[in-house]
C-alpha positions in Angstrom: 130.0 37.2 -130.2 127.5 34.6 -129.7 128.5 30.8 -130.0 126.0 28.2 -130.7 126.1 24.4 -131.3 123.9 23.6 -134.3 123.4 19.7 -134.6 121.5 18.9 -137.8 120.9 15.4 -138.5 117.8 16.2 -140.7 118.6 16.3 -144.1 121.6 13.8 -144.1 121.8 10.4 -142.5 123.9 7.3 -142.2 127.7 6.5 -142.9 130.0 4.0 -143.0 131.3 1.9 -140.0 135.0 2.6 -140.1 136.3 5.9 -140.0 136.9 7.5 -143.2 137.1 10.8 -144.9 133.7 11.3 -147.0 132.5 13.4 -149.8 129.0 14.7 -149.8 127.3 15.3 -152.7 123.6 16.3 -154.1 122.8 12.8 -154.1 122.7 13.0 -150.3 120.0 15.5 -149.7 116.6 14.1 -149.0 114.6 14.0 -152.1 110.5 14.2 -152.5 108.8 12.8 -150.5 110.7 11.9 -147.6 109.4 12.6 -144.0 112.3 12.8 -141.6 111.8 13.0 -137.7 113.9 15.6 -135.8 114.8 15.5 -132.2 115.8 18.6 -130.4 117.7 18.8 -127.0 116.6 22.0 -125.5 118.8 21.7 -122.3 121.7 19.9 -123.6 124.5 18.4 -121.1 127.4 20.4 -120.2 129.6 17.6 -121.3 128.6 18.2 -124.9 131.4 19.6 -126.9 132.0 20.7 -130.4 135.3 19.4 -130.2 138.6 20.4 -132.3 139.2 20.8 -135.9 141.3 18.4 -138.1 141.6 15.0 -139.4 140.2 11.7 -138.1 138.3 13.3 -135.1 136.1 11.8 -132.7 132.9 13.6 -131.3 130.8 11.6 -128.7 127.4 13.4 -128.4 125.7 10.1 -127.2 124.4 12.2 -124.3 121.9 14.4 -126.5 118.4 14.0 -125.4 114.9 14.2 -127.1 113.3 17.1 -125.6 110.8 17.8 -128.5 110.4 16.2 -131.8 109.3 17.5 -135.2 108.8 16.4 -138.7 110.4 17.5 -141.8 108.9 16.6 -144.9 110.5 17.2 -148.3 108.3 17.7 -151.0 108.6 19.2 -154.7 108.4 22.9 -155.4 105.6 22.6 -157.8 103.3 21.0 -154.9 103.5 24.3 -152.9 104.6 27.0 -155.7 105.3 30.4 -154.1 105.8 33.3 -156.6 108.6 34.5 -154.5 110.9 31.3 -155.1 110.6 30.7 -158.8 113.8 28.8 -159.1 113.5 26.4 -156.1 113.0 22.6 -156.9 112.7 21.3 -153.2 110.8 22.3 -150.2 110.9 21.4 -146.7 107.9 21.6 -144.6 108.4 22.0 -140.9 105.8 20.3 -138.6 101.9 20.3 -139.3 102.0 24.3 -139.9 102.1 26.1 -143.3 105.5 27.0 -142.6 108.0 26.0 -145.8 111.7 26.6 -146.5 112.4 26.9 -150.5 115.7 25.3 -151.5 117.4 24.4 -154.8 119.3 21.0 -154.8 121.7 20.9 -157.8 125.1 19.5 -158.8 127.1 22.5 -157.5 125.3 22.9 -154.2 122.3 23.3 -152.1 120.9 26.8 -151.7 118.2 28.5 -149.9 115.8 30.9 -151.7 114.0 31.9 -148.3 111.1 30.9 -146.6 107.2 31.3 -146.2 105.0 30.8 -143.1 102.2 31.7 -140.8 102.9 34.3 -138.2 100.7 35.8 -135.4 102.3 39.2 -134.5 99.1 40.4 -132.7 96.9 41.5 -135.5 95.9 37.8 -136.4 97.7 35.2 -138.7 99.3 36.3 -141.7 101.6 34.9 -144.5 105.1 36.2 -144.1 107.7 35.6 -146.8 111.3 35.8 -146.2 113.6 36.3 -149.5 117.1 35.7 -149.9 118.8 37.8 -152.5 120.9 36.3 -154.1 120.3 32.8 -152.8 122.1 31.4 -149.2 124.6 29.0 -149.8 124.1 25.8 -147.4 126.7 24.0 -149.1 129.0 23.8 -152.3 129.2 20.0 -153.6 131.1 17.9 -153.6 131.8 18.9 -150.1 135.2 17.7 -148.9 137.6 18.2 -145.9 139.0 22.1 -146.1 136.6 23.1 -148.7 135.4 26.9 -148.1 133.3 29.7 -149.2 132.0 33.2 -148.6 128.3 34.1 -149.2 126.9 37.7 -148.9 123.2 38.0 -149.0 120.2 39.6 -148.0 117.1 38.5 -146.4 114.0 40.7 -147.3 110.7 40.4 -145.5 108.5 42.5 -147.9 106.0 45.0 -146.2 103.0 43.4 -144.3 100.1 44.6 -142.2 101.2 45.1 -138.4 98.2 46.7 -137.0 99.2 46.7 -133.4 101.0 49.0 -131.0 104.3 47.4 -129.7 104.2 49.4 -126.7 105.3 53.0 -128.3 101.8 54.3 -127.4 100.4 54.2 -131.0 99.4 51.8 -133.4 102.1 50.7 -136.3 100.4 50.3 -139.6 102.8 47.9 -141.5 106.5 46.8 -141.1 109.3 45.8 -143.4 112.3 44.3 -142.5 115.9 43.4 -144.0 118.9 41.5 -143.1 122.2 41.9 -144.4 124.5 38.9 -143.8 128.2 38.0 -144.5 128.3 34.2 -144.2 131.8 32.1 -144.3 132.1 28.3 -144.1 134.9 26.1 -143.7 134.8 22.4 -143.5 137.4 22.2 -140.8 137.1 18.5 -139.6 136.0 14.9 -140.6 135.9 12.1 -138.5 133.4 9.7 -136.4 130.4 11.3 -134.7 128.4 9.1 -132.1 124.6 10.0 -131.5 121.8 8.2 -129.6 121.0 7.0 -132.9 124.4 5.5 -133.8 127.8 6.5 -135.0 128.5 7.9 -138.4 131.2 9.3 -140.6 131.0 12.9 -141.0 132.4 16.2 -142.3 131.9 19.1 -139.8 131.7 22.8 -141.2 132.3 25.7 -139.3 129.8 28.9 -140.2 130.3 32.0 -139.1 127.6 34.9 -139.9 127.7 38.9 -139.4 124.7 40.5 -139.8 123.0 43.9 -139.4 119.1 43.8 -139.0 116.8 46.7 -139.9 112.8 47.5 -139.4 111.0 50.2 -141.4 107.7 51.5 -139.8 104.9 52.7 -141.6 103.6 55.3 -139.2 100.9 58.2 -140.1 101.0 57.8 -143.5 105.0 57.5 -144.2 107.5 54.8 -143.8 110.3 55.6 -141.2 113.3 54.0 -142.0 115.7 52.2 -139.6 113.1 52.4 -136.8 115.2 49.6 -135.1 118.3 48.5 -135.8 120.6 45.6 -134.5 123.9 43.9 -135.5 125.0 40.4 -134.3 127.6 37.5 -135.0 127.0 33.9 -134.5 129.5 30.8 -135.0 127.7 27.5 -135.4 128.7 24.0 -136.7 126.9 21.5 -138.7 127.8 17.5 -139.2 127.3 16.3 -142.7 127.1 12.4 -143.4 126.3 10.1 -146.2 122.4 9.2 -147.1 121.6 5.7 -146.7 119.0 4.5 -149.0 116.8 1.3 -148.5 117.9 0.2 -152.0 121.6 -0.3 -150.5 120.3 -2.0 -147.6 120.1 -5.7 -147.3 119.3 -6.5 -143.5 119.7 -5.3 -139.9 121.6 -7.8 -137.2 120.8 -7.5 -133.8 123.4 -8.3 -131.1 123.1 -8.7 -127.2 125.3 -6.9 -124.7 127.9 -9.7 -125.2 128.1 -9.0 -128.7 126.4 -12.3 -129.8 124.1 -12.2 -133.0 120.7 -12.8 -131.8 118.3 -11.8 -134.7 118.5 -10.7 -138.5 116.1 -8.9 -140.2 115.4 -8.2 -144.0 114.9 -4.8 -145.1 112.2 -4.5 -147.8 111.6 -0.8 -147.9 112.1 2.7 -146.5 110.2 1.8 -143.3 110.6 -1.6 -141.9 109.1 -2.7 -138.5 111.5 -4.8 -136.3 109.8 -7.0 -133.9 111.7 -6.8 -130.4 108.9 -7.8 -128.2 110.7 -11.0 -126.9 113.7 -9.3 -126.0 114.4 -9.1 -122.2 115.3 -5.8 -120.8 118.6 -4.6 -121.4 121.2 -3.0 -123.9 121.3 -3.9 -127.4 123.5 -3.0 -130.6 122.6 -3.4 -134.3 124.4 -3.3 -137.3 122.9 -2.5 -140.8 124.2 -4.5 -143.6 124.7 -3.3 -147.1 123.7 -5.2 -150.3 127.4 -5.8 -150.8 127.5 -7.5 -147.2 129.4 -4.5 -145.9 128.4 -2.8 -142.6 126.8 0.7 -143.5 126.1 1.7 -139.9 126.1 0.7 -136.1 124.0 1.6 -133.4 122.6 0.6 -129.7 119.4 0.9 -128.3 117.8 -0.2 -124.8 114.6 -2.4 -124.1 112.9 -1.3 -121.0 109.2 -3.0 -120.3 
């Protein structure tokens, strides 16, 4: 069995400052049109740990680094229609390429109908669609501690032209793929998660997937079924948090290393510039203040000129 650490902070951001058990709902999913920057650590520290299950947990992932960055743009499904995903109402575009994840955000939960993207398998760029039947459940709402669900679905890639020799001595005309997946999810913990961007109240879900993959090949005028067969299982973790909307934020307070308040900036929109050009080199902290004057989130940053 493979074990992997899956750290997702793209769709859900923000939290309360004091540790508390939260509930995540459909309102916490990014809506059109939102652009979110995603950082990836390709060589995570050996000190990084998924921790343990249970209540009032503390996860320290402040050692995460930004090896690569990407953008996730959330748009309406009507902007990039695809006949393979007629029920989707939310699409996430990754990066600058035409790669899309088709989803449905509803009161009952967040589901994935599949993916569409451009790939070059050796015969030039082509559009490949991956269709989930039934939809993959990403999370049922409202998401709370100890909630669980099972989800059996199949990912189908309809036949597409391949046109290359994969190293077997002759050209494979076309291929089609199928992945039968058995997925189980348990929200096994809640607590406080610290990242380089700040500290957040979160729910942690443990996800186990057992899958069987098959690839059919079109050779010499007929389909050869199960030309390639593989099986695998993975276990991963996802941390979910509240969304912080600009409409709920009043200001950002800046503090020096001694904890003294040195600046306050008023928030007027989704993107607000903060001028720290006069700050000396060193470590600073900030607090995001809500309209009710409560602290929504805290974090730290470093000035190095």
